[in-house]
N, C-alpha and C positions, 0 to 999 in steps of 0.2 A: 504493500500500500504506500509506503514512504517513497519508493522508487517511482511509482505512478504519479504521485503528487509532485515530485521533483521535476519530472518530465513535463507536467502541465505548466509548472512555473516557468520552465525553460521555453516552452512554446509561447507563452504570453509575452515573455521578454523578447523573443525573436520577432514577434509581430509588432510590439510596441517600439523597441529600440533598433531593430533591424539586424541584430547579431546576438550570438550567445556563445559562451565557452563551455566545454564539457569537462568532466573528469577524465581520467586516463581510459582510453578505449583500446589501445594497442599495447602489447607487452614490449619489454625491452628487446626481446628477441626479434619481434616483428619490425621495430623501428630500426635496429641495427642492420638487420638483413636487407631491409628496403633501402636504407641509406647507401649501403655498399652496392646494391643492385643499381641504384641510380647513378652512382659514379661509373659503373660499367657502361651504362647507356651514354653518359656524358662523353666517355672515351670511345664511343662508336662500337661497343661490344654488345651485340644483340643476340641473346641466347635463343630467341624464337626464330631468328633469321629474318625478322621483319623490321624495317625502318620505322622510327616514330613518324608521326604525321608531319611535324615541322621541327626544325632546329633553329634557335635564335642565337646559338653560340656553338663554336666548333673548336677542336684542339688547335692551338696556335693563335686563337683570339686573345684579347687582353684578359688575363686571369683575374682582374679585379672587376670586370663587368658582371652584371647579373647573368647567371646561366639559366636559360629558360628553354625547356623542351616540351613540345606538345605531344600528348598521348604516348608517354613512355611505357604505358602498360601494354602496348602492342609489341614492344621489343624485349620485355622482361617478364618471365613467369613469376618472379618474386613480387614485382610491382602489381601485376594482375591479381595475384593472391591478396595483396594488401587492400586494394580497392574493392575486392569482392568479399572481404572478411564478413562473416555472419554478424558478429557483434557490431560492426560498423553500420551495416545495413539496418539492423534493428534499432540502433541509436538514432540514426537519421529519421527513421519512420516515426519513432515515438516523439522525438523533439518537434518534428514538423506536423505531427498528427496526420500521417499519410498512410494510405493503404498499399502504395507501391513506390519503390525507389529504383530508378534506372540511371546508371552512369552514362552520360553522353559525351563527356570530354574529360581529359585529365591534363595536368601540367606538372612537371617536375621543376622546382625552382631552387637554385642555390644562390644565396647572396653572400659573397666573400667578405671577410672582415678587411677593413682598411681601404675600401674602394672609394671613399668619399662620396661625392654626389653621383658617381656612377651607380651606387646602390639605391638611388632614389627611384620610387615608382609613383607617378603622379596621381592626383585625385581622379577617381573615375567610379562609375557604377557599371557592373558587368553587363547589364542589359543593353548598354549603348553599343556593344560589339555583337549582339545576338539579334539581328533583325528578324530571324525566323522563329522567335519565341514571343508569346505574350509574357509580360513580367511576372505574373503570379504562377506559382507552381514550379519555378526553376530557381535553384539556389546553389550556393557554393559551400563546400566543406574544405577547410584548410587543415591538413594533417601535419602536425609538428613531428619531424623526424629527428630534430635536435631540440634541446632546451632553448626556449626563446626568452631572452632576458630584456630588460628595458633598453640596454645599449646594443641589442642585436639587430636593430632596424625592424622591429615587429610591425605587423599589419596594424594600421590605425583606422578606427571606425568613427564616423560622426554619428553620435546618438540621435536616433529618430530621423535620419536623412532618407530613410526608405519611404517617408511620407512627403518628401520634397518634390518639387517640379525639377525639370532638367536644368542644369547649369552649363551654359555654352563655354567651350574652351578647355574643359577638363579632359585629361588624357593620361592613360597609364604610362605611355612612352615619354611623356614630358618630364624631364628631370628637375625642372625649375618649380619645385613644390611651393616655394614662397610666392611666386607670381600667381600660382593657382589659388593660394590662400586669399589673395586680393580679389580674384574673381568670385570666390564664394562669399566674401564679405560684402559684395555688392547686393547680394540677395538675402544674406543671413548675418546679422550683426553679432548674435550670441549663439554659440553652439558648443557642445562638449565633445572632446575627442578621447577615446578610450583605446589603449594599446592592448594588443593580444599577447600578453606576457603569459605563456603557458608552457608546461613541461612537455618533453618528448612523449609521444603516445596519446596526447590530448588533441582535441580538434576545436576549431572555431567554425561556426556556421553563420553565413550571412545571406540576406535577401539579395535578389538580383538588382534591386534598386538602392542598396545601401552604398553611400559614398565611402571609399576607403583609399588609403595610400600607404607608403612606407618610406622611411628615411634611411640614412646610411648605417652600416653595421660597424660599430667600433668595439665589439666584444672580444676580439682576439681569436674568434673561431667562426666557421661558416654557419650561416643560418640556412637550414635545409628543410623544405616542406614539400608535400605532395598536395596539389590542388585538385579537387574533384568537383566537377560541375554535374549536378544531378537534376532529374526531373521527377516530380511526384505525379500521382494520379490526377492532379488538378492542372497539369501542364497542358498548354494549347499551342499548337503550331500556327505560324502565320505564313500564308502563301505569299511568296515574294518571287520576283523575276530576277534574272541576272546570275552572277557568279555563284551565289550561295543558295540558289533556289532548290537544289537537290541535296543539300548538305545533310539534312536530317533523315534522308532515306536510309542511312546506315543504322538507324534505330532498330531495324529488323535483324541486324547481325549481332548476336550475343557475344561474339568474340571481340567486337569493337565497343559495343554499348550494352554491357551486361546488366540485367535486372538483379539487384542485390537484396531486394525485399519485395515480397508479394503476399499479401494476406488473403 
């Protein structure tokens, strides 16, 4: 009963504030294995024989840049097992009060220590990059594969920003977060920022409309996480034309977009 009540509180917080942090979901063994597996993918070693969907960093690039690789679960059996973990699926379902959870995208992200502004990720909301989804029913889970400390460059959330309108000029790839702060201040004079300071094995979950960013990592160690974008039973596709019109057709392929909870 206590667990059910706690999940209800987490669901209300997610709806009200736009994000929530969980207790530890993954074991030390899970996080260490997945961290090592991600390093293999970073170094172009794919035990499945399949390339990830996209690479935004390659061996030989600046080692202080953010390392971001899309859909590393295609390239690593260990990472696939991580994002399809039963406890993970059940936790997402309970916190979002959902009957079904389907992973439709993943990203491995490493933010090296000492990269200065290279480690910045600008303010953005995920839905601005997902024209093929309605905002409700699609969320993001950020799995910490290392301990995230205040000086690790944690993900930062603006409390309640999931209820805001769109703010022009915000962008994940814009490193000038201070300039983006000015854009936000044109629309909202007072707001609260909360850092996702969480231990390895825990997750943060946020709405597709929650504004978030991150700053440089000065902790002395890499900040590594696995980002999982997921759809619930309330998710609705948007018919679009052009480059991404068929992107979600892959939802029918469980090897790419596994269903990790279905009641």
